[in-house]
C-alpha positions in Angstrom: -66.1 -29.4 -133.1 -63.8 -29.7 -130.1 -62.5 -33.2 -129.5 -62.8 -34.5 -126.0 -62.1 -37.9 -124.4 -64.7 -40.6 -124.2 -64.8 -40.5 -120.4 -65.5 -36.7 -120.6 -68.3 -37.3 -123.1 -69.8 -40.0 -120.8 -69.7 -37.6 -117.8 -71.5 -35.0 -119.9 -74.1 -37.5 -121.0 -74.8 -38.5 -117.4 -75.1 -34.9 -116.3 -77.7 -34.2 -119.1 -79.6 -37.4 -118.2 -79.7 -36.6 -114.5 -80.9 -33.0 -115.3 -83.9 -34.6 -117.1 -85.0 -36.7 -114.2 -88.3 -35.8 -112.6 -88.5 -34.2 -109.3 -89.3 -36.6 -106.4 -92.6 -36.4 -104.6 -93.0 -33.5 -102.2 -91.7 -34.1 -98.8 -93.8 -33.5 -95.7 -92.2 -30.1 -95.0 -93.0 -28.9 -98.6 -96.6 -30.2 -98.4 -97.0 -28.3 -95.1 -95.7 -25.1 -96.6 -98.3 -25.3 -99.3 -101.2 -25.7 -96.9 -101.5 -21.9 -96.3 -101.2 -21.1 -100.0 -104.3 -19.5 -101.5 -104.4 -20.0 -105.3 -107.1 -17.4 -105.7 -104.9 -14.7 -104.2 -102.1 -15.4 -106.6 -101.8 -14.8 -110.4 -99.0 -15.4 -112.9 -97.7 -13.3 -115.7 -94.9 -14.4 -118.0 -93.3 -12.7 -121.0 -90.5 -13.8 -123.3 -88.2 -11.6 -125.4 -85.5 -12.5 -127.9 -83.0 -9.8 -129.0 -79.7 -9.6 -130.9 -76.8 -7.4 -132.0 -76.2 -9.4 -135.3 -72.8 -10.5 -134.0 -71.5 -13.8 -135.5 -72.0 -17.1 -133.8 -70.3 -20.4 -134.7 -71.8 -22.7 -137.3 -74.6 -25.0 -136.1 -73.0 -28.1 -137.6 -75.1 -31.2 -136.6 -77.8 -28.8 -135.2 -78.4 -27.1 -138.6 -82.0 -28.3 -138.7 -82.8 -25.8 -135.9 -82.0 -23.0 -138.2 -80.4 -20.7 -135.6 -78.7 -20.9 -132.3 -81.6 -18.9 -130.9 -83.9 -21.8 -131.7 -81.5 -24.2 -130.0 -81.6 -22.0 -126.9 -85.4 -21.7 -126.9 -85.7 -25.5 -127.3 -83.5 -26.0 -124.3 -85.6 -23.6 -122.2 -88.7 -25.3 -123.4 -87.3 -28.6 -122.1 -86.9 -27.0 -118.7 -90.6 -25.9 -119.0 -91.7 -29.4 -119.8 -89.7 -31.1 -117.1 -91.1 -28.8 -114.4 -94.7 -28.7 -115.5 -94.5 -24.9 -115.7 -97.0 -23.3 -118.0 -95.9 -19.8 -119.3 -99.2 -19.4 -121.1 -101.4 -19.7 -118.0 -102.4 -17.0 -115.7 -103.0 -19.5 -112.9 -100.0 -19.7 -110.5 -98.7 -23.1 -109.5 -96.0 -22.5 -106.8 -94.5 -25.9 -107.2 -94.0 -25.7 -111.0 -92.9 -22.1 -110.6 -90.1 -23.0 -108.3 -89.1 -26.2 -110.0 -88.7 -24.4 -113.4 -86.2 -21.9 -111.9 -84.2 -24.8 -110.4 -84.2 -26.6 -113.8 -83.4 -23.4 -115.7 -80.5 -22.3 -113.4 -78.9 -25.8 -113.7 -79.3 -26.2 -117.5 -76.3 -28.5 -118.4 -75.6 -26.6 -121.6 -74.4 -23.5 -119.8 -70.8 -22.5 -119.7 -71.6 -20.3 -116.7 -74.6 -19.1 -114.8 -74.8 -15.7 -113.0 -77.5 -14.6 -110.7 -78.3 -12.2 -107.9 -81.2 -10.7 -106.0 -82.2 -7.0 -105.8 -84.7 -5.0 -103.7 -86.6 -2.1 -105.2 -89.3 0.2 -103.9 -92.4 0.9 -106.0 -95.6 2.8 -105.6 -98.8 3.2 -107.6 -97.3 6.3 -109.1 -93.8 5.0 -109.8 -92.5 1.8 -111.3 -89.3 3.1 -112.6 -87.2 1.6 -109.8 -88.6 -1.8 -110.8 -87.2 -1.4 -114.3 -84.0 0.0 -113.0 -83.6 -3.1 -110.8 -83.6 -5.2 -114.0 -81.5 -2.9 -116.2 -78.0 -3.0 -114.8 -77.7 -6.8 -115.0 -79.7 -7.4 -118.2 -77.9 -4.6 -120.0 -74.7 -6.6 -119.5 -76.1 -9.1 -122.1 -77.7 -6.8 -124.7 -77.5 -3.4 -126.2 -79.4 -0.5 -124.6 -81.7 -0.4 -127.7 -82.5 -4.1 -127.3 -83.2 -3.5 -123.6 -86.2 -1.3 -124.6 -87.8 -4.5 -126.0 -87.4 -6.0 -122.5 -89.1 -3.0 -121.0 -92.0 -3.4 -123.4 -92.3 -7.1 -122.3 -92.4 -6.0 -118.7 -95.2 -3.5 -119.5 -97.2 -6.2 -121.2 -96.9 -8.4 -118.1 -98.0 -5.3 -116.1 -101.1 -5.0 -118.3 -101.9 -8.6 -117.9 -101.6 -8.2 -114.1 -104.1 -5.4 -114.2 -106.6 -7.4 -116.2 -106.3 -10.8 -114.4 -109.2 -10.9 -111.9 -108.9 -12.5 -108.5 -109.4 -11.5 -104.9 -109.4 -7.9 -103.7 -105.8 -8.3 -102.9 -103.5 -10.5 -104.9 -99.9 -11.3 -105.6 -98.9 -11.0 -109.3 -95.9 -13.4 -109.8 -94.0 -12.2 -112.8 -91.3 -13.6 -115.0 -89.4 -12.2 -118.0 -87.6 -14.7 -120.1 -84.6 -13.3 -122.1 -82.7 -14.7 -125.0 -80.0 -12.5 -126.3 -77.3 -12.7 -128.9 -74.6 -10.3 -127.8 -70.9 -9.9 -128.7 -70.8 -13.4 -130.2 -72.3 -15.2 -127.2 -75.9 -16.4 -126.6 -77.4 -15.6 -123.2 -80.5 -17.2 -121.7 -82.0 -15.3 -118.8 -84.8 -15.1 -116.3 -86.0 -12.2 -114.2 -88.6 -12.6 -111.5 -90.6 -10.6 -109.0 -93.9 -10.6 -107.2 -96.0 -7.5 -106.9 -98.9 -7.1 -104.4 -102.0 -5.5 -106.0 -105.3 -4.3 -104.7 -108.6 -4.0 -106.5 -110.2 -0.6 -106.4 -113.9 -0.4 -107.4 -114.2 1.4 -110.7 -110.5 1.5 -111.2 -109.4 -2.1 -111.4 -106.1 -3.3 -109.9 -103.3 -1.1 -108.9 -100.0 -2.0 -107.3 -99.5 -1.0 -103.6 -96.6 1.0 -102.1 -94.1 -1.8 -101.4 -90.6 -3.1 -101.6 -90.2 -5.9 -104.2 -87.7 -8.6 -104.4 -86.2 -9.1 -107.9 -84.4 -12.3 -108.9 -82.0 -11.9 -112.0 -80.1 -14.7 -113.6 -78.6 -15.7 -116.9 -76.6 -18.5 -118.5 -74.1 -18.5 -121.4 -74.7 -21.2 -123.9 -71.9 -23.7 -124.6 -72.0 -24.1 -128.4 -69.5 -26.9 -128.5 -71.3 -29.0 -125.8 -74.6 -28.5 -127.7 -73.0 -29.8 -130.8 -71.4 -32.8 -129.0 -74.8 -33.8 -127.8 -76.8 -32.9 -130.9 -78.4 -36.4 -130.9 -80.0 -35.6 -127.6 -81.2 -32.1 -128.5 -82.6 -33.2 -131.8 -84.8 -35.7 -129.9 -86.4 -33.0 -127.7 -89.6 -31.3 -128.5 -88.3 -28.3 -130.4 -89.6 -24.8 -130.0 -88.7 -22.2 -132.5 -87.6 -18.9 -130.9 -90.6 -17.0 -132.5 -93.0 -19.5 -130.9 -91.1 -19.2 -127.6 -91.8 -15.5 -127.6 -95.5 -16.0 -128.3 -96.0 -18.9 -125.9 -97.0 -16.6 -122.9 -100.3 -15.1 -121.7 -98.9 -11.6 -121.9 -97.7 -11.9 -125.6 -100.9 -10.6 -127.1 -101.4 -7.8 -124.6 -100.6 -4.2 -125.4 -97.9 -2.7 -123.2 -99.3 -0.8 -120.3 -98.8 2.9 -120.9 -99.0 4.2 -117.4 -96.7 7.2 -116.7 -95.6 5.3 -113.6 -93.1 3.4 -115.7 -91.1 6.6 -116.3 -91.2 8.4 -113.0 
């Protein structure tokens, strides 16, 4: 384990403690923005996927009880979930928890670096390929092309959930894909988000409308040494094994949607 000064260690401990503080009460401007929000016109779909290229990672050292670095990573993400009140297993959309989770995730104090951007893509009821393409070029930086196919399957499961989740005639399907990837001896934790407007057609169910979607893409690189330096803190958190992390979403039990629109 890398040796650092006591003052450096104290600064890191403070950073981690501050990250774990609760969000303050919503200010008036935020409460006002929520007044026009219609929960019945919004739904949520989350899917998580872990992948790996079998590259070597450093020893776990004091974190050995986790069993793998992937389970360390999923525990850290689970902590962000808990702190924000976000529920990946729910189909009900909570805009406050949704936004706080991304803030917590993007500022995880165990990241070496965090990279994000936003992308626009045009989709229609007959073509979803551009939505997948908008994800691929960033996510394929952190995994093999073969492993990316697992992400596509997760996206298709979320798509199936969106089609089945009943609501108003028109609804927004707020979607998130969680990514945990071992790649070239690094461990990446990622999140991809978008919202798709859907319309209910009698006898056909929901279908997406012709639209331009806004895609958020971000990922962090786990700092193994910092995790080991603060093992005592991580071991006190509510652990979540990586396999449970993958299953802890409403879309996990769904079959992938097989519409030809994903390919054209």
